[in-house]
FIVO-791275 format. One record per residue (C-alpha): x, y, z; residue in one letter. Coordinates in steps of 0.02 Angstrom, whole numbers, padded with zeros to 5 digits, always signed. Example, Ala and Ser with C-alpha at 12.3 -4.5 7.8 and 13.67 -1.06 7.14 Angstrom:
BEGIN
+00615-00225+00390A;+00684-00053+00357S;
end
This chain:
BEGIN
+04618+09083+03059M;+04783+09156+03125S;+04772+09146+03318G;+04627+09026+03317T;+04638+08898+03473I;+04521+08732+03492D;+04493+08727+03677A;+04427+08542+03653H;+04495+08401+03565I;+04551+08224+03629H;+04707+08114+03581M;+04741+07942+03610Y;+04884+07810+03619P;+04911+07733+03441P;+04865+07557+03507E;+04690+07628+03545A;+04663+07691+03371A;+04717+07531+03301A;+04587+07415+03404D;+04479+07519+03500A;+04363+07393+03549A;+04502+07279+03606G;+04601+07416+03686W;+04457+07472+03788G;+04414+07300+03854R;+04606+07270+03911R;+04604+07447+03995M;+04437+07410+04080G;+04359+07558+04014E;+04183+07495+03949P;+04112+07665+03947G;+04235+07725+03836W;+04232+07572+03711T;+04038+07584+03698A;+04062+07775+03649C;+04202+07769+03531V;+04166+07570+03461A;+03984+07545+03488P;+03920+07370+03461S;+03802+07339+03297G;+03817+07512+03247K;+03936+07642+03142P;+04045+07741+03250S;+04085+07929+03219I;+04234+07922+03296Q;+04388+07962+03199G;+04584+07952+03241W;+04718+08052+03230A;+04904+08039+03289D;+05010+08183+03326V;+05073+08217+03144P;+04905+08190+03087R;+04855+08319+03198L;+04959+08458+03172L;+04933+08433+02978A;+04746+08465+03005D;+04790+08617+03099M;+04899+08692+02981D;+04782+08647+02843R;+04633+08750+02934A;+04740+08884+03018G;+04733+08827+03183I;+04873+08893+03302E;+04843+08802+03458K;+04734+08647+03517C;+04688+08604+03682V;+04699+08405+03716M;+04563+08366+03857L;+04580+08201+03957G;+04427+08084+03937W;+04318+08029+04080Y;+04394+07867+04108W;+04336+07745+04235E;+04508+07705+04319R;+04651+07816+04374Q;+04789+07697+04267E;+04705+07754+04110T;+04710+07937+04158C;+04896+07927+04203D;+04927+07842+04022L;+04840+07991+03946Q;+04912+08123+04049N;+05086+08044+04024T;+05063+08055+03829A;+04996+08224+03823Y;+05152+08289+03930A;+05266+08205+03807G;+05171+08279+03654W;+05161+08457+03736I;+05350+08448+03772R;+05375+08401+03581D;+05262+08536+03512H;+05252+08687+03657P;+05207+08804+03515D;+05059+08712+03463R;+04981+08585+03597L;+04901+08621+03775L;+04827+08480+03879A;+04709+08468+04019F;+04733+08315+04142A;+04619+08167+04163A;+04571+08124+04329V;+04466+07984+04416Q;+04414+08052+04590P;+04339+07888+04638A;+04515+07812+04643D;+04545+07926+04804G;+04721+07964+04837Q;+04794+07879+04680L;+04691+08000+04580A;+04761+08157+04674L;+04930+08093+04653D;+04907+08070+04474G;+04830+08254+04449L;+04971+08328+04541K;+05097+08240+04422R;+05017+08289+04274A;+05001+08453+04319L;+05172+08475+04381D;+05227+08408+04214A;+05143+08552+04120G;+04964+08507+04084L;+04861+08668+04113C;+04697+08617+04164G;+04583+08471+04222V;+04463+08373+04124G;+04350+08319+04040E;+04250+08248+04188L;+04091+08176+04192L;+04033+08122+04380P;+03881+08005+04304Q;+04008+07895+04207A;+04145+07898+04311Q;+04045+07851+04461G;+04059+07991+04596F;+03959+08128+04684G;+03964+08295+04668Y;+03991+08296+04850D;+04119+08164+04862D;+04276+08225+04954P;+04412+08160+04839W;+04321+08245+04691W;+04322+08399+04803R;+04497+08391+04830R;+04539+08379+04666A;+04424+08533+04633V;+04536+08611+04757E;+04698+08576+04688I;+04643+08651+04513A;+04571+08816+04610T;+04742+08829+04709E;+04838+08818+04546R;+04729+08948+04458G;+04662+08809+04324L;+04507+08778+04236P;+04408+08626+04235I;+04292+08551+04089T;+04145+08456+04121L;+04051+08352+03998H;+03875+08404+03986V;+03721+08309+03909T;+03567+08407+03843D;+03418+08363+03948P;+03324+08372+03774E;+03434+08245+03676A;+03394+08080+03650P;+03423+07955+03798A;+03570+07868+03689A;+03664+08043+03708A;+03734+07984+03878G;+03708+07996+04060P;+03608+08154+04114R;+03707+08301+04197T;+03591+08411+04308P;+03616+08575+04287F;+03586+08621+04475E;+03757+08515+04527N;+03854+08606+04404Y;+03776+08786+04449L;+03801+08747+04642R;+03984+08696+04602L;+04023+08846+04514A;+03943+08958+04662R;+04049+08867+04794E;+04214+08890+04709Y;+04183+09052+04616P;+04386+09078+04599R;+04390+08912+04481T;+04343+08938+04290P;+04222+08794+04251F;+04202+08743+04059I;+04047+08662+04030L;+04068+08573+03861A;+03938+08556+03719H;+03856+08724+03748W;+03823+08680+03924G;+03698+08552+03871G;+03598+08692+03800G;+03618+08798+03962L;+03718+08932+03850A;+03568+08979+03749F;+03414+08920+03830R;+03312+09017+03971P;+03367+08953+04150S;+03272+08981+04305P;+03445+09009+04398H;+03573+09129+04360P;+03715+09082+04270I;+03885+09109+04385P;+04009+09214+04298P;+04141+09080+04323N;+04043+08976+04210L;+04118+08968+04018F;+04047+08865+03886F;+04139+08760+03730D;+04069+08722+03563T;+04121+08539+03561A;+04022+08422+03424A;+03906+08573+03395S;+03860+08523+03222P;+03803+08352+03281L;+03686+08432+03399L;+03632+08599+03349Y;+03606+08714+03178D;+03724+08865+03166P;+03600+08973+03226T;+03660+08916+03418V;+03808+09040+03397F;+03697+09192+03389R;+03576+09140+03518R;+03712+09096+03637A;+03806+09251+03606V;+03633+09348+03637D;+03596+09242+03795H;+03756+09235+03892V;+03877+09366+03794G;+04021+09325+03687V;+04160+09313+03823D;+04093+09165+03884R;+04101+09046+03722L;+04251+08949+03673L;+04278+08869+03506Y;+04306+08687+03531G;+04287+08549+03396S;+04288+08379+03477D;+04419+08322+03336Y;+04446+08197+03291P;+04265+08164+03309L;+04188+08158+03125R;+04048+08311+03151L;+03979+08282+02990Y;+03968+08076+02980P;+03848+08079+02829R;+03977+08162+02716T;+04151+08141+02788A;+04245+07994+02832R;+04387+08076+02890E;+04408+08203+03041P;+04441+08391+02996D;+04431+08559+03057F;+04378+08667+02905R;+04212+08625+02883R;+04161+08668+03057F;+04257+08838+03049L;+04180+08880+02900G;+04006+08846+02970E;+04059+08970+03123I;+04119+09101+02990S;+03953+09114+02912N;+03851+09108+03079S;+03810+09286+03076G;+03935+09329+03214L;+04030+09493+03176T;+04224+09481+03158P;+04254+09540+03339A;+04126+09414+03404E;+04217+09273+03309Q;+04391+09329+03363E;+04343+09313+03542K;+04265+09140+03515I;+04412+09065+03400L;+04542+09113+03517G;+04532+09262+03619G;+04425+09206+03768N;+04523+09045+03794I;+04696+09146+03793K;+04618+09262+03904K;+04569+09116+04028L;+04725+09033+04022L;+04857+09182+04016Q;+04892+09191+04195A;+04907+09003+04191R;+05065+08888+04154P;+05023+08839+03993C;
end
């Protein structure tokens, strides 16, 4: 697995892992709290600090991970996560990369926080979800955030929910808005998480802009392994990025702790050629970030 890069993981402050529900309430983040600590039912969220992350990466043969922000509801929380990420990538520059969280609904505070995070070494923007964060696709503050990323040549990761998934999977993300955004900012690489909610492997009435990419985050929770071949055949191997959504427990019926290895084994047995695997498991994200300050 030498050269493997996970393009989609999440990390949180230690106090969040110690008491997710309490921390989420104190931070004013009800959406995140409901996601990672749902009331009245088990959570598939796992937890890891940086030493545990690095150890799990070593066990799986992963060279680097890209820590994504969350679609927080308050810029203050974005700033907290971005500051932690900046420190962790300074401590482990050969292993960790990070994208910046931002809450465009907080206006100038959001843009100032985003610029600070990018100046501190974060090399992308996201993960964002407008429906959960309460801003529209034409919101001028959101558009300015996109322009900041564009000016710096940085990718933006957007959460996407499969329209065929149960309603409990999250807010619906209309494909037409993402497609329009990509067309309006053709120089900006947009990474649509979770196979783009199916856009990566299902027929679409609209052409897919060349600056759209798709990651595989949480795939075992959503689709069977045949999705890899279907996506390669549909959009081409160069658009696909391996992402796990670590420390999410991707096999909750059998695994009590987060782990990279089982999903990587599933990919290796998915019918992809070695060359296709090499691109998905690291080649494509390296190429996407090669001209960027990571």
